[in-house]
MMTF fields as JSON, N, C-alpha, C and O atoms, coordinates in Angstrom:
{
  "mmtfVersion": "1.0.0",
  "mmtfProducer": "UNKNOWN",
  "numBonds": 483,
  "numAtoms": 484,
  "numGroups": 121,
  "numChains": 1,
  "numModels": 1,
  "chainsPerModel": [1],
  "groupsPerChain": [121],
  "chainIdList": ["A"],
  "bondAtomList": [4, 2, 8, 6, 12, 10, 16, 14, 20, 18, 24, 22, 28, 26, 32, 30, 36, 34, 40, 38, 44, 42, 48, 46, 52, 50, 56, 54, 60, 58, 64, 62, 68, 66, 72, 70, 76, 74, 80, 78, 84, 82, 88, 86, 92, 90, 96, 94, 100, 98, 104, 102, 108, 106, 112, 110, 116, 114, 120, 118, 124, 122, 128, 126, 132, 130, 136, 134, 140, 138, 144, 142, 148, 146, 152, 150, 156, 154, 160, 158, 164, 162, 168, 166, 172, 170, 176, 174, 180, 178, 184, 182, 188, 186, 192, 190, 196, 194, 200, 198, 204, 202, 208, 206, 212, 210, 216, 214, 220, 218, 224, 222, 228, 226, 232, 230, 236, 234, 240, 238, 244, 242, 248, 246, 252, 250, 256, 254, 260, 258, 264, 262, 268, 266, 272, 270, 276, 274, 280, 278, 284, 282, 288, 286, 292, 290, 296, 294, 300, 298, 304, 302, 308, 306, 312, 310, 316, 314, 320, 318, 324, 322, 328, 326, 332, 330, 336, 334, 340, 338, 344, 342, 348, 346, 352, 350, 356, 354, 360, 358, 364, 362, 368, 366, 372, 370, 376, 374, 380, 378, 384, 382, 388, 386, 392, 390, 396, 394, 400, 398, 404, 402, 408, 406, 412, 410, 416, 414, 420, 418, 424, 422, 428, 426, 432, 430, 436, 434, 440, 438, 444, 442, 448, 446, 452, 450, 456, 454, 460, 458, 464, 462, 468, 466, 472, 470, 476, 474, 480, 478],
  "bondOrderList": [1, 1, 1, 1, 1, 1, 1, 1, 1, 1, 1, 1, 1, 1, 1, 1, 1, 1, 1, 1, 1, 1, 1, 1, 1, 1, 1, 1, 1, 1, 1, 1, 1, 1, 1, 1, 1, 1, 1, 1, 1, 1, 1, 1, 1, 1, 1, 1, 1, 1, 1, 1, 1, 1, 1, 1, 1, 1, 1, 1, 1, 1, 1, 1, 1, 1, 1, 1, 1, 1, 1, 1, 1, 1, 1, 1, 1, 1, 1, 1, 1, 1, 1, 1, 1, 1, 1, 1, 1, 1, 1, 1, 1, 1, 1, 1, 1, 1, 1, 1, 1, 1, 1, 1, 1, 1, 1, 1, 1, 1, 1, 1, 1, 1, 1, 1, 1, 1, 1, 1],
  "groupList": [{"groupName": "MET", "atomNameList": ["N", "CA", "C", "O"], "elementList": ["N", "C", "C", "O"], "formalChargeList": [0, 0, 0, 0], "bondAtomList": [1, 0, 2, 1, 3, 2], "bondOrderList": [1, 1, 2], "singleLetterCode": "M", "chemCompType": "L-PEPTIDE LINKING"}, {"groupName": "ALA", "atomNameList": ["N", "CA", "C", "O"], "elementList": ["N", "C", "C", "O"], "formalChargeList": [0, 0, 0, 0], "bondAtomList": [1, 0, 2, 1, 3, 2], "bondOrderList": [1, 1, 2], "singleLetterCode": "A", "chemCompType": "L-PEPTIDE LINKING"}, {"groupName": "ARG", "atomNameList": ["N", "CA", "C", "O"], "elementList": ["N", "C", "C", "O"], "formalChargeList": [0, 0, 0, 0], "bondAtomList": [1, 0, 2, 1, 3, 2], "bondOrderList": [1, 1, 2], "singleLetterCode": "R", "chemCompType": "L-PEPTIDE LINKING"}, {"groupName": "GLY", "atomNameList": ["N", "CA", "C", "O"], "elementList": ["N", "C", "C", "O"], "formalChargeList": [0, 0, 0, 0], "bondAtomList": [1, 0, 2, 1, 3, 2], "bondOrderList": [1, 1, 2], "singleLetterCode": "G", "chemCompType": "PEPTIDE LINKING"}, {"groupName": "THR", "atomNameList": ["N", "CA", "C", "O"], "elementList": ["N", "C", "C", "O"], "formalChargeList": [0, 0, 0, 0], "bondAtomList": [1, 0, 2, 1, 3, 2], "bondOrderList": [1, 1, 2], "singleLetterCode": "T", "chemCompType": "L-PEPTIDE LINKING"}, {"groupName": "GLN", "atomNameList": ["N", "CA", "C", "O"], "elementList": ["N", "C", "C", "O"], "formalChargeList": [0, 0, 0, 0], "bondAtomList": [1, 0, 2, 1, 3, 2], "bondOrderList": [1, 1, 2], "singleLetterCode": "Q", "chemCompType": "L-PEPTIDE LINKING"}, {"groupName": "PHE", "atomNameList": ["N", "CA", "C", "O"], "elementList": ["N", "C", "C", "O"], "formalChargeList": [0, 0, 0, 0], "bondAtomList": [1, 0, 2, 1, 3, 2], "bondOrderList": [1, 1, 2], "singleLetterCode": "F", "chemCompType": "L-PEPTIDE LINKING"}, {"groupName": "PRO", "atomNameList": ["N", "CA", "C", "O"], "elementList": ["N", "C", "C", "O"], "formalChargeList": [0, 0, 0, 0], "bondAtomList": [1, 0, 2, 1, 3, 2], "bondOrderList": [1, 1, 2], "singleLetterCode": "P", "chemCompType": "L-PEPTIDE LINKING"}, {"groupName": "HIS", "atomNameList": ["N", "CA", "C", "O"], "elementList": ["N", "C", "C", "O"], "formalChargeList": [0, 0, 0, 0], "bondAtomList": [1, 0, 2, 1, 3, 2], "bondOrderList": [1, 1, 2], "singleLetterCode": "H", "chemCompType": "L-PEPTIDE LINKING"}, {"groupName": "VAL", "atomNameList": ["N", "CA", "C", "O"], "elementList": ["N", "C", "C", "O"], "formalChargeList": [0, 0, 0, 0], "bondAtomList": [1, 0, 2, 1, 3, 2], "bondOrderList": [1, 1, 2], "singleLetterCode": "V", "chemCompType": "L-PEPTIDE LINKING"}, {"groupName": "LEU", "atomNameList": ["N", "CA", "C", "O"], "elementList": ["N", "C", "C", "O"], "formalChargeList": [0, 0, 0, 0], "bondAtomList": [1, 0, 2, 1, 3, 2], "bondOrderList": [1, 1, 2], "singleLetterCode": "L", "chemCompType": "L-PEPTIDE LINKING"}, {"groupName": "ASP", "atomNameList": ["N", "CA", "C", "O"], "elementList": ["N", "C", "C", "O"], "formalChargeList": [0, 0, 0, 0], "bondAtomList": [1, 0, 2, 1, 3, 2], "bondOrderList": [1, 1, 2], "singleLetterCode": "D", "chemCompType": "L-PEPTIDE LINKING"}, {"groupName": "GLU", "atomNameList": ["N", "CA", "C", "O"], "elementList": ["N", "C", "C", "O"], "formalChargeList": [0, 0, 0, 0], "bondAtomList": [1, 0, 2, 1, 3, 2], "bondOrderList": [1, 1, 2], "singleLetterCode": "E", "chemCompType": "L-PEPTIDE LINKING"}, {"groupName": "TYR", "atomNameList": ["N", "CA", "C", "O"], "elementList": ["N", "C", "C", "O"], "formalChargeList": [0, 0, 0, 0], "bondAtomList": [1, 0, 2, 1, 3, 2], "bondOrderList": [1, 1, 2], "singleLetterCode": "Y", "chemCompType": "L-PEPTIDE LINKING"}, {"groupName": "ILE", "atomNameList": ["N", "CA", "C", "O"], "elementList": ["N", "C", "C", "O"], "formalChargeList": [0, 0, 0, 0], "bondAtomList": [1, 0, 2, 1, 3, 2], "bondOrderList": [1, 1, 2], "singleLetterCode": "I", "chemCompType": "L-PEPTIDE LINKING"}, {"groupName": "LYS", "atomNameList": ["N", "CA", "C", "O"], "elementList": ["N", "C", "C", "O"], "formalChargeList": [0, 0, 0, 0], "bondAtomList": [1, 0, 2, 1, 3, 2], "bondOrderList": [1, 1, 2], "singleLetterCode": "K", "chemCompType": "L-PEPTIDE LINKING"}, {"groupName": "SER", "atomNameList": ["N", "CA", "C", "O"], "elementList": ["N", "C", "C", "O"], "formalChargeList": [0, 0, 0, 0], "bondAtomList": [1, 0, 2, 1, 3, 2], "bondOrderList": [1, 1, 2], "singleLetterCode": "S", "chemCompType": "L-PEPTIDE LINKING"}, {"groupName": "ASN", "atomNameList": ["N", "CA", "C", "O"], "elementList": ["N", "C", "C", "O"], "formalChargeList": [0, 0, 0, 0], "bondAtomList": [1, 0, 2, 1, 3, 2], "bondOrderList": [1, 1, 2], "singleLetterCode": "N", "chemCompType": "L-PEPTIDE LINKING"}, {"groupName": "CYS", "atomNameList": ["N", "CA", "C", "O"], "elementList": ["N", "C", "C", "O"], "formalChargeList": [0, 0, 0, 0], "bondAtomList": [1, 0, 2, 1, 3, 2], "bondOrderList": [1, 1, 2], "singleLetterCode": "C", "chemCompType": "L-PEPTIDE LINKING"}],
  "groupTypeList": [0, 1, 2, 3, 4, 5, 3, 6, 7, 2, 8, 9, 2, 10, 4, 11, 7, 12, 2, 13, 5, 12, 14, 6, 15, 4, 3, 15, 15, 9, 2, 8, 7, 6, 0, 3, 14, 0, 1, 10, 1, 16, 11, 10, 12, 8, 7, 2, 10, 3, 10, 1, 9, 16, 2, 15, 9, 16, 2, 15, 1, 9, 14, 2, 17, 15, 14, 15, 2, 2, 14, 2, 12, 13, 6, 2, 2, 12, 5, 1, 2, 10, 2, 7, 10, 11, 6, 9, 9, 9, 1, 13, 7, 11, 1, 9, 2, 1, 11, 7, 15, 1, 6, 4, 12, 1, 10, 3, 16, 10, 16, 8, 15, 14, 18, 2, 10, 18, 1, 15, 7],
  "groupIdList": [1, 2, 3, 4, 5, 6, 7, 8, 9, 10, 11, 12, 13, 14, 15, 16, 17, 18, 19, 20, 21, 22, 23, 24, 25, 26, 27, 28, 29, 30, 31, 32, 33, 34, 35, 36, 37, 38, 39, 40, 41, 42, 43, 44, 45, 46, 47, 48, 49, 50, 51, 52, 53, 54, 55, 56, 57, 58, 59, 60, 61, 62, 63, 64, 65, 66, 67, 68, 69, 70, 71, 72, 73, 74, 75, 76, 77, 78, 79, 80, 81, 82, 83, 84, 85, 86, 87, 88, 89, 90, 91, 92, 93, 94, 95, 96, 97, 98, 99, 100, 101, 102, 103, 104, 105, 106, 107, 108, 109, 110, 111, 112, 113, 114, 115, 116, 117, 118, 119, 120, 121],
  "secStructList": [7, 7, 7, 7, 1, 7, 1, 7, 7, 4, 4, 4, 5, 7, 7, 7, 2, 2, 2, 2, 2, 2, 2, 2, 2, 2, 1, 3, 3, 3, 3, 7, 1, 1, 3, 3, 3, 3, 3, 3, 3, 7, 1, 1, 1, 1, 7, 3, 3, 3, 3, 3, 7, 7, 6, 6, 6, 7, 1, 7, 2, 2, 2, 2, 2, 2, 2, 2, 2, 2, 2, 2, 2, 2, 2, 2, 2, 2, 6, 6, 6, 1, 7, 1, 3, 3, 3, 3, 3, 3, 3, 7, 4, 4, 4, 4, 6, 1, 7, 2, 2, 2, 2, 2, 2, 2, 2, 2, 2, 2, 2, 2, 2, 2, 2, 2, 2, 2, 2, 7, 7],
  "xCoordList": [-3.359, -2.664, -1.774, -2.252, -0.514, 0.45, 0.312, 0.096, 0.442, 0.42, 1.8, 2.825, 1.792, 3.043, 3.566, 2.955, 4.693, 5.285, 4.758, 5.171, 3.858, 3.384, 2.044, 1.254, 1.773, 0.511, 0.394, 1.162, -0.562, -0.811, -0.845, -1.916, 0.362, 0.433, -0.127, -0.261, -0.439, -1.052, -0.202, -0.754, 1.104, 1.944, 1.934, 2.414, 1.405, 1.307, -0.13, -0.439, -1.002, -2.398, -2.611, -1.995, -3.458, -3.915, -5.075, -6.069, -4.97, -6.035, -6.605, -7.632, -5.965, -6.37, -7.379, -7.05, -8.591, -9.601, -9.154, -9.49, -8.393, -7.923, -6.962, -6.957, -6.146, -5.217, -5.992, -5.632, -7.05, -7.924, -8.46, -8.407, -8.978, -9.527, -8.484, -8.769, -7.275, -6.189, -5.836, -5.59, -5.812, -5.5, -6.612, -6.334, -7.866, -8.985, -8.972, -9.316, -8.582, -8.616, -7.439, -7.629, -6.211, -5.015, -4.147, -3.151, -4.5, -3.667, -3.763, -4.725, -2.775, -2.798, -3.753, -3.909, -4.397, -5.405, -5.205, -4.873, -5.406, -5.473, -6.674, -7.041, -7.284, -8.529, -8.488, -7.761, -9.294, -9.514, -10.977, -11.551, -11.61, -13.002, -13.217, -14.322, -12.182, -12.334, -12.106, -12.699, -11.253, -10.87, -10.183, -9.815, -10.025, -9.221, -8.198, -8.448, -7.041, -6.008, -5.616, -5.38, -5.55, -5.082, -3.848, -3.754, -2.903, -1.69, -1.167, -1.378, -0.491, 0.103, 1.408, 1.503, 2.408, 3.724, 3.584, 2.713, 4.465, 4.439, 5.816, 6.82, 5.873, 7.142, 7.766, 8.932, 7.01, 7.51, 8.4, 8.453, 9.096, 10.02, 9.37, 10.044, 8.077, 7.406, 6.027, 5.476, 5.467, 4.12, 3.054, 3.253, 1.916, 0.756, -0.448, -0.51, -1.395, -2.568, -3.862, -4.019, -4.771, -6.135, -7.105, -6.829, -8.218, -9.196, -10.54, -10.935, -11.241, -12.604, -13.412, -13.363, -14.143, -15.006, -16.408, -16.748, -17.212, -18.517, -19.604, -19.369, -20.77, -21.903, -22.402, -23.17, -21.98, -22.327, -21.624, -22.13, -20.487, -19.753, -20.543, -20.761, -20.979, -21.824, -22.524, -21.949, -23.743, -24.481, -24.009, -24.265, -23.336, -22.887, -21.492, -20.533, -21.394, -20.113, -19.077, -17.889, -19.485, -18.563, -17.814, -16.602, -18.527, -17.901, -17.008, -15.917, -17.455, -16.627, -15.333, -14.258, -15.439, -14.247, -13.29, -12.073, -13.829, -13.007, -12.194, -11.014, -12.813, -12.112, -11.018, -9.899, -11.32, -10.31, -9.144, -7.993, -9.422, -8.333, -7.431, -6.21, -8.009, -7.187, -6.265, -5.084, -6.813, -6.018, -4.925, -3.778, -5.249, -4.245, -3.145, -1.97, -3.527, -2.534, -1.57, -0.363, -2.107, -1.226, -0.271, 0.934, -0.805, 0.005, 1.086, 2.234, 0.712, 1.663, 2.838, 3.995, 2.514, 3.57, 4.44, 5.639, 3.871, 4.586, 5.112, 5.769, 4.85, 5.199, 6.697, 7.069, 7.536, 8.985, 9.353, 10.355, 8.553, 8.834, 8.125, 8.415, 7.209, 6.433, 7.143, 7.885, 6.923, 7.495, 6.819, 5.716, 7.478, 6.878, 5.763, 5.945, 4.63, 3.445, 2.32, 2.338, 1.335, 0.087, -0.903, -1.252, -1.356, -2.263, -3.66, -3.829, -4.663, -6.054, -6.598, -6.577, -7.085, -7.679, -9.181, -9.701, -9.876, -11.348, -11.859, -11.596, -12.585, -13.121, -14.402, -15.192, -14.589, -15.812, -16.655, -16.145, -17.933, -18.81, -18.325, -18.616, -17.601, -17.087, -16.083, -15.83, -15.507, -14.534, -15.153, -14.449, -16.468, -17.166, -17.095, -16.903, -17.251, -17.28, -15.901, -15.78, -14.882, -13.533, -12.933, -13.073, -12.272, -11.487, -10.337, -9.74, -10.01, -8.937, -7.618, -6.931, -7.273, -6.006, -6.085, -5.135, -7.209, -7.367, -7.386, -6.85, -8.001, -8.063, -6.659, -6.305, -5.868, -4.501, -3.636, -2.838, -3.796, -3.031, -3.412, -2.545, -4.686, -5.137, -4.565, -4.126, -4.57, -4.029, -2.534, -2.047, -1.812, -0.386, -0.109, 0.771, -0.858, -0.692, -0.966, -0.197, -2.061, -2.387, -1.373, -1.025, -0.893, 0.044, 1.372, 1.995, 1.797, 3.02, 2.794, 3.687, 1.611, 1.277, 1.288, 1.867, 0.648, 0.559, 1.931, 2.213, 2.784, 4.144, 4.932, 5.649, 4.788, 5.452, 4.919, 5.675, 3.606, 2.961, 3.397, 3.604, 3.532, 3.949, 5.435, 5.883, 6.214, 7.64, 7.957, 9.008, 7.019, 7.229, 7.031, 6.145, 7.879, 7.773, 6.508, 6.272],
  "yCoordList": [17.54, 18.665, 18.127, 17.414, 18.457, 17.965, 18.731, 19.943, 17.995, 18.631, 19.18, 18.584, 20.328, 20.939, 20.294, 19.378, 20.779, 20.26, 20.986, 20.686, 21.932, 22.752, 22.254, 23.063, 20.984, 20.424, 20.284, 20.884, 19.496, 19.227, 17.712, 17.122, 17.067, 15.609, 14.949, 15.584, 13.702, 12.951, 12.904, 12.888, 12.884, 12.783, 14.032, 13.982, 15.153, 16.375, 16.608, 17.656, 15.627, 15.736, 14.84, 13.779, 15.251, 14.389, 13.581, 14.153, 12.258, 11.428, 10.451, 9.826, 10.302, 9.317, 9.915, 10.868, 9.38, 9.928, 9.87, 10.754, 8.823, 8.74, 9.87, 10.384, 10.27, 11.379, 12.69, 13.517, 12.884, 14.052, 14.094, 15.136, 12.956, 12.911, 13.243, 13.965, 12.72, 12.977, 14.468, 15.033, 15.09, 16.526, 17.334, 18.27, 17.004, 17.718, 17.568, 18.509, 16.411, 16.145, 16.767, 17.429, 16.564, 16.926, 18.002, 18.418, 18.455, 19.447, 20.851, 21.171, 21.666, 23.082, 23.789, 23.397, 24.865, 25.553, 27.06, 27.627, 27.696, 29.163, 29.49, 28.728, 30.653, 31.017, 32.431, 33.291, 32.639, 33.934, 33.923, 32.842, 35.088, 35.06, 34.291, 33.812, 34.168, 33.453, 31.952, 31.17, 31.536, 30.126, 29.808, 30.7, 28.54, 28.054, 27.094, 26.411, 27.042, 26.083, 25.255, 25.789, 23.955, 23.044, 22.342, 22.068, 22.056, 21.387, 20.445, 20.644, 19.433, 18.445, 17.985, 17.865, 17.73, 17.306, 16.032, 15.199, 15.904, 14.761, 14.121, 14.799, 12.819, 12.119, 12.344, 12.011, 12.9, 13.114, 14.343, 15.14, 14.494, 15.614, 16.782, 17.769, 16.687, 17.761, 17.98, 17.07, 19.179, 19.418, 18.752, 18.502, 18.47, 17.927, 18.794, 19.422, 18.83, 19.687, 18.875, 18.014, 19.187, 18.647, 19.816, 20.846, 19.673, 20.768, 20.316, 19.162, 21.249, 21.022, 22.255, 23.266, 22.172, 23.266, 22.695, 22.082, 22.895, 22.256, 23.036, 24.14, 22.453, 23.107, 24.284, 25.11, 24.367, 25.537, 26.79, 27.901, 26.61, 27.732, 28.287, 29.496, 27.427, 27.796, 26.549, 25.461, 26.712, 25.588, 25.291, 24.207, 26.233, 26.082, 25.434, 25.954, 24.306, 23.605, 24.469, 24.37, 25.296, 26.147, 27.065, 27.247, 27.627, 28.549, 27.793, 28.258, 26.631, 25.834, 25.409, 25.441, 25.02, 24.616, 25.784, 25.599, 26.985, 28.164, 28.442, 28.782, 28.301, 28.485, 27.447, 27.773, 26.198, 25.134, 25.394, 25.15, 25.882, 26.21, 27.289, 27.202, 28.308, 29.392, 28.838, 29.183, 27.982, 27.416, 26.529, 26.627, 25.661, 24.776, 25.562, 25.2, 26.616, 27.437, 28.104, 28.138, 28.634, 29.232, 28.169, 28.403, 27.01, 25.928, 25.492, 25.27, 25.373, 24.939, 25.907, 25.495, 27.231, 28.225, 28.291, 28.548, 28.066, 28.278, 27.001, 27.081, 25.845, 24.614, 24.46, 23.783, 25.059, 24.969, 25.737, 25.42, 26.746, 27.557, 27.04, 27.492, 26.107, 25.603, 24.471, 23.715, 24.35, 23.251, 21.929, 21.942, 20.808, 19.496, 19.108, 18.251, 19.743, 19.49, 18.993, 19.158, 18.382, 18.067, 19.176, 19.375, 19.893, 21.033, 20.626, 19.884, 21.124, 21.025, 22.439, 23.08, 22.922, 24.252, 24.08, 23.391, 24.729, 24.668, 26.044, 27.03, 26.112, 27.392, 27.723, 26.839, 29.024, 29.523, 30.273, 30.664, 30.484, 31.173, 32.57, 32.991, 33.279, 34.606, 34.525, 35.532, 33.362, 33.197, 33.46, 33.835, 33.271, 33.48, 34.94, 35.25, 35.83, 37.266, 37.916, 39.114, 37.159, 37.7, 38.09, 37.379, 39.222, 39.649, 38.638, 38.248, 38.208, 37.225, 37.61, 36.765, 38.888, 39.334, 39.243, 38.794, 39.665, 39.572, 38.127, 37.796, 37.268, 35.842, 35.24, 34.491, 35.565, 35.042, 35.587, 34.851, 36.86, 37.45, 36.768, 36.479, 36.522, 35.855, 34.448, 33.997, 33.764, 32.406, 32.406, 31.536, 33.382, 33.508, 33.786, 33.175, 34.702, 35.055, 33.851, 33.574, 33.138, 31.971, 30.856, 30.198, 30.633, 29.545, 29.83, 28.908, 31.081, 31.415, 31.311, 30.88, 31.701, 31.573, 30.129, 29.786, 29.28, 27.855, 27.195, 26.309, 27.602, 27.044, 27.448, 26.634, 28.702, 29.144, 28.412, 28.002, 28.255, 27.585, 26.114, 25.605, 25.453, 24.051, 23.892, 22.8, 24.96, 24.887, 24.903, 24.427, 25.465, 25.525, 24.134, 23.388, 23.788, 22.439, 22.279, 21.214],
  "zCoordList": [-34.914, -34.296, -33.174, -32.291, -33.204, -32.23, -30.902, -30.883, -29.811, -28.483, -28.166, -28.498, -27.518, -27.089, -25.828, -25.277, -25.383, -24.148, -22.925, -21.805, -23.12, -22.009, -21.459, -20.971, -21.523, -21.084, -19.57, -18.818, -19.142, -17.749, -17.575, -17.437, -17.582, -17.615, -16.348, -15.302, -16.471, -15.375, -14.09, -12.99, -14.221, -13.034, -12.165, -11.032, -12.654, -11.821, -11.344, -10.776, -11.58, -11.14, -9.932, -9.826, -9.046, -7.965, -8.506, -8.954, -8.472, -9.037, -8.018, -8.282, -6.86, -5.867, -4.884, -4.178, -4.823, -3.894, -2.429, -1.64, -2.068, -0.667, -0.357, 0.762, -1.329, -1.103, -0.935, -0.097, -1.722, -1.552, -0.124, 0.531, 0.364, 1.707, 2.76, 3.716, 2.589, 3.517, 3.535, 4.6, 2.389, 2.31, 2.941, 3.691, 2.662, 3.264, 4.783, 5.498, 5.277, 6.722, 7.453, 8.473, 6.944, 7.71, 7.067, 7.659, 5.884, 5.195, 5.799, 6.498, 5.527, 5.926, 4.96, 3.803, 5.489, 4.671, 4.708, 5.749, 3.578, 3.486, 2.615, 1.72, 2.9, 2.2, 1.676, 2.172, 0.655, 0.025, -0.41, -0.548, -0.634, -1.09, -2.407, -2.662, -3.237, -4.525, -4.389, -5.132, -3.445, -3.371, -2.051, -1.286, -1.811, -0.699, -1.256, -2.25, -0.612, -1.033, 0.176, 1.259, -0.019, 0.999, 0.451, -0.746, 1.342, 0.881, 1.946, 3.142, 1.491, 2.367, 1.735, 0.514, 2.564, 2.077, 1.257, 1.508, 0.268, -0.63, -0.656, -0.439, -0.919, -1.06, -2.426, -2.639, -3.342, -4.68, -4.76, -3.824, -5.876, -6.03, -6.774, -7.072, -7.078, -7.791, -7.171, -6.552, -7.332, -6.803, -7.659, -8.848, -7.026, -7.756, -7.443, -6.386, -8.351, -8.202, -8.308, -9.173, -7.395, -7.453, -7.451, -6.836, -8.121, -8.228, -7.699, -7.864, -7.058, -6.606, -6.969, -6.269, -8.047, -8.502, -8.626, -9.638, -7.607, -7.56, -8.303, -8.794, -8.372, -9.02, -8.174, -8.666, -6.927, -6.111, -6.656, -6.506, -7.269, -7.877, -9.027, -9.104, -9.924, -11.069, -11.562, -11.57, -11.966, -12.509, -13.941, -14.467, -14.556, -15.935, -15.998, -15.427, -16.69, -16.806, -17.519, -17.211, -18.445, -19.194, -18.223, -18.343, -17.282, -16.315, -15.352, -15.026, -14.892, -13.985, -14.696, -14.099, -15.945, -16.719, -16.927, -16.905, -17.13, -17.305, -16.031, -16.113, -14.873, -13.597, -13.478, -13.081, -13.815, -13.717, -14.664, -14.303, -15.861, -16.818, -16.262, -16.393, -15.642, -15.053, -13.967, -13.907, -13.114, -12.035, -12.591, -12.156, -13.548, -14.138, -14.86, -14.793, -15.533, -16.247, -15.271, -15.509, -14.173, -13.156, -12.62, -12.53, -12.267, -11.706, -12.698, -12.315, -13.965, -15.006, -15.087, -15.163, -15.071, -15.189, -13.934, -14.039, -12.766, -11.513, -10.86, -9.822, -11.425, -10.727, -10.441, -9.482, -11.232, -10.975, -9.706, -9.065, -9.335, -8.14, -6.883, -5.776, -7.053, -5.924, -5.228, -5.855, -3.937, -3.154, -3.578, -4.125, -3.324, -3.69, -2.716, -1.852, -2.871, -2.062, -2.933, -4.153, -2.295, -2.995, -2.679, -1.515, -3.678, -3.523, -3.965, -4.933, -3.236, -3.691, -3.638, -2.588, -4.768, -4.854, -4.935, -5.813, -3.989, -3.943, -4.334, -3.645, -5.432, -5.911, -5.137, -4.806, -4.856, -4.21, -5.221, -6.271, -4.936, -5.904, -6.345, -7.464, -5.492, -5.885, -7.02, -7.68, -7.266, -8.347, -9.702, -10.64, -9.826, -11.095, -11.507, -12.683, -10.546, -10.828, -10.791, -11.046, -10.484, -10.335, -11.685, -12.68, -11.687, -12.83, -12.996, -11.993, -14.199, -14.374, -13.712, -13.138, -13.796, -13.189, -11.674, -11.032, -11.091, -9.629, -9.174, -8.116, -9.967, -9.633, -9.629, -8.719, -10.64, -10.719, -9.571, -8.99, -9.253, -8.141, -6.811, -5.986, -6.619, -5.39, -5.327, -4.27, -6.449, -6.503, -6.188, -5.466, -6.732, -6.453, -4.993, -4.387, -4.438, -3.028, -2.126, -1.205, -2.391, -1.575, -1.726, -0.745, -2.94, -3.13, -2.401, -1.873, -2.37, -1.64, -0.137, 0.593, 0.332, 1.763, 2.198, 3.228, 1.415, 1.808, 1.754, 2.56, 0.83, 0.753, 2.011, 2.593, 2.414, 3.664, 4.877, 5.758, 4.909, 6.034, 6.137, 7.238, 5.02, 5.022, 5.272, 5.621, 5.102, 5.368, 6.847, 7.277, 7.637, 9.087, 9.687, 9.269, 10.69, 11.297, 12.113, 12.684]
}
C-alpha cells in the first residue's frame, strides 16, 4: 500500500531529548483542562511537534495512541498556518473523556494563543 503525501515526516517531529528539556524549561506555556502546549522559537522555517502522553492519561496504550493521532492530525492540517516554533503538547487525563470536536477546538485555541504569545518580544 503506497503512502500518501499527507504523512507526518521526521523533519516535522521533535526527536532530540535535549530540545524537549529546553522547551520544558524555558518555553512559553498555555494550558487547558485537556492539554498544555509549550513552544519555543526555532531556527527552522517550519514548525515541529513533540508529544507527551503519559500513562497517567490512560493506562491503555490504545487510548494514548488515539490522543496522539488527534494531535498529529490537527498539526498536519494546520502546520502551514503555524509559526516556525517547536511545540510540545502534553495531554492531561481529561483528554480521555473529551469529545473529539471539543478536543480539536481546544487544541486550535491553544495553538493560536501560544503563537501570539511567542510573537511578543
